C-alpha positions in Angstrom: 112.2 139.9 124.9 113.2 141.3 128.4 115.6 139.0 130.2 114.0 137.6 133.3 116.1 138.0 136.7 115.2 135.7 139.5 116.1 136.4 143.2 118.2 133.0 144.3 116.9 132.2 147.7 117.3 129.3 150.0 114.0 127.0 150.8 113.7 128.6 154.3 114.0 131.9 152.7 111.4 131.2 150.1 108.9 130.0 152.8 109.6 133.1 154.8 109.0 135.4 151.8 105.8 133.4 150.8 104.4 133.9 154.4 105.1 137.6 154.4 103.2 137.8 151.0 100.3 136.0 152.4 100.1 138.1 155.5 100.3 141.0 153.5 97.6 140.1 151.0 95.4 139.1 153.9 95.1 142.8 154.5 95.2 142.8 158.1 93.1 139.9 158.7 94.4 137.8 161.7 93.3 134.8 163.6 94.4 133.8 167.2 97.5 131.4 167.1 97.7 128.6 166.2 94.7 129.1 163.9 96.5 131.9 162.0 99.4 129.6 161.3 97.1 127.0 160.1 95.4 129.4 157.7 98.6 130.7 156.3 100.1 127.2 155.6 96.8 126.0 153.9 97.1 129.1 151.6 100.9 128.5 151.1 100.2 125.0 150.2 97.4 125.8 147.7 97.9 129.5 146.6 94.3 129.8 147.4 93.1 132.5 149.6 89.5 130.8 150.0 91.1 129.1 152.8 90.9 132.4 154.8 87.1 132.0 154.7 86.4 128.2 154.5 88.4 126.8 157.4 86.4 126.2 160.4 87.6 125.5 163.8 85.7 124.1 166.7 86.4 125.8 170.1 90.0 125.6 170.8 90.4 122.9 168.2 93.9 124.0 167.0 95.2 124.3 170.7 93.9 120.9 171.4 95.5 119.5 168.3 98.7 121.0 169.4 98.6 119.6 172.9 97.7 116.2 171.4 100.7 116.2 169.2 102.9 117.3 172.1 101.7 114.5 174.0 102.6 111.9 171.3 99.2 111.3 169.7 99.0 109.2 166.6 97.6 110.1 163.1 95.4 108.2 161.0 94.8 109.3 157.4 92.8 108.1 154.5 95.6 108.6 151.8 99.1 107.9 151.4 99.6 111.3 150.1 98.6 112.9 153.3 100.8 110.5 155.2 103.7 111.3 152.9 103.3 115.0 153.5 103.2 115.2 157.2 106.7 115.9 158.9 107.1 112.5 160.4 110.6 113.4 161.8 108.9 115.8 164.0 106.0 113.7 164.8 108.2 110.7 165.9 110.3 113.0 168.0 107.2 113.8 170.0 106.2 110.0 170.2 103.6 110.1 167.5 103.2 107.9 164.3 101.3 108.2 161.1 99.1 105.3 160.1 97.5 104.7 156.6 95.8 101.4 156.1 94.3 102.1 152.7 96.5 99.8 150.7 96.8 97.0 153.1 95.7 93.9 151.3 93.4 92.6 154.3 91.7 96.2 154.2 91.2 95.9 150.4 89.6 92.4 150.8 87.4 93.2 153.7 86.0 96.2 152.0 85.4 94.2 148.8 83.6 91.4 150.9 81.6 94.0 152.8 80.8 96.0 149.9 82.0 99.3 151.6 84.8 101.6 150.8 88.4 101.0 152.0 88.3 104.4 153.9 85.4 103.1 155.9 87.5 100.0 157.0 90.6 102.2 157.7 88.6 104.4 160.1 87.6 101.3 162.0 91.1 100.2 162.2 92.1 103.5 163.3 89.6 103.6 166.1 91.3 100.5 167.8 94.7 101.9 168.2 94.1 102.6 171.8 95.9 105.9 172.4 94.9 109.5 171.5 94.5 109.9 167.7 94.1 112.6 165.3 92.0 111.5 162.1 93.0 113.3 158.9 90.7 112.9 156.1 91.9 114.6 152.7 89.9 112.3 150.3 87.0 110.2 151.3 83.7 111.6 152.6 83.0 108.0 153.6 85.8 108.2 156.2 84.0 111.0 157.7 80.7 109.4 157.7 82.2 106.4 159.4 83.8 108.5 162.1 80.5 110.0 162.7 79.1 106.6 163.2 81.9 105.4 165.5 81.6 108.6 167.6 77.8 108.1 168.1 77.4 104.2 168.2 80.6 103.1 169.5 82.0 105.9 171.7 85.1 106.8 169.7 86.8 109.9 171.0 89.1 111.3 168.6 91.7 113.8 169.9 90.9 115.9 166.7 89.4 115.3 163.3 90.7 117.3 160.2 88.0 117.0 157.8 89.2 118.3 154.5 88.0 115.9 151.7 87.8 117.3 148.2 85.3 116.6 145.5 81.6 116.7 144.6 79.9 113.6 145.8 78.8 113.7 149.6 81.9 116.1 150.4 80.0 119.1 151.7 77.5 116.9 153.5 79.9 114.8 155.3 81.9 117.8 156.5 78.8 119.4 157.8 77.8 116.0 159.6 81.2 115.8 161.4 80.6 119.4 162.7 77.5 118.3 164.5 79.4 115.8 166.7 80.9 117.2 170.1 84.5 116.5 169.1 87.4 118.9 168.2 87.5 119.5 164.5 89.1 121.6 161.8 87.0 121.5 158.6 87.3 123.1 155.1 83.8 123.8 154.4 82.6 123.3 150.8 84.2 121.3 147.9 87.7 122.4 148.5 90.4 120.4 150.5 92.6 117.6 149.8 95.5 115.4 151.3 97.9 118.2 150.9 95.8 120.5 152.9 95.3 117.8 155.5 99.0 117.5 155.8 99.5 121.2 156.0 97.2 121.5 158.7 99.1 118.9 160.9 102.4 120.4 159.8 101.3 124.0 160.7 100.5 122.7 164.3 103.8 120.9 164.5 105.8 124.0 163.4 104.2 126.0 166.2 106.8 124.0 168.3 109.6 125.0 166.3 111.5 122.8 163.9 
C-alpha cells in the first residue's frame, strides 16, 4: 500500500487553499462582491457547488447586509446551530448580537398553547427587538412563513432575510414566498440549505470587513 503524504498547513492556509480550489473549479464564473465571497463560503462550508446556481440575491442584498452589520444590526436565527456558527466576536465588535429564542421555556410553552411551531413564536419575538435586524432561517419553513405575515400584516421591515431552510415539507414554497416581499433577501432556492449555510452567509459578509 502506497504511503500517503499530507501537506501540513495552518487553518488559515487550509482555508486559503480551499478558496483557491473553489475559484478554480468555478471555471471563471464570478459575481460582484460581496456576493462572490458569499457563494464561495457556502461552497466551502458544504463542498457543494450547487450553491453557485441556487443562491438568489435580491438587488444589492449582500451590500445591504454588510452595511447593516457595520451599523450594529442584531441577528435573529431559528436554530442554536446557526447562532453557534456565526462569528460573534466580530459581530459584537460592530455592536450586534445574536438572538435565538428556540429553547426558551416561555417560547416552548407559548407554542404549545397556541398549537404553532416554536420558530413562529421566535420570529414574533425577533420582530420586537426595536433595532435593525437580520433574520437567518436555516431550518424552519414556518419561520419564513411567519416573517412573510409580519411583513405584510404588521409592517415588519427586516434589514435582511437569509432564507436557507433545508428539507422537504414547505421548504421550496416558503423560500419562494419570502422572495415575493419587497425586502432584501438571500435565499437558497430548492431543498438545500441548513443552519451551517445561514451562518456561512453571515460570516462571509462579516469577513469582507477583515478579521
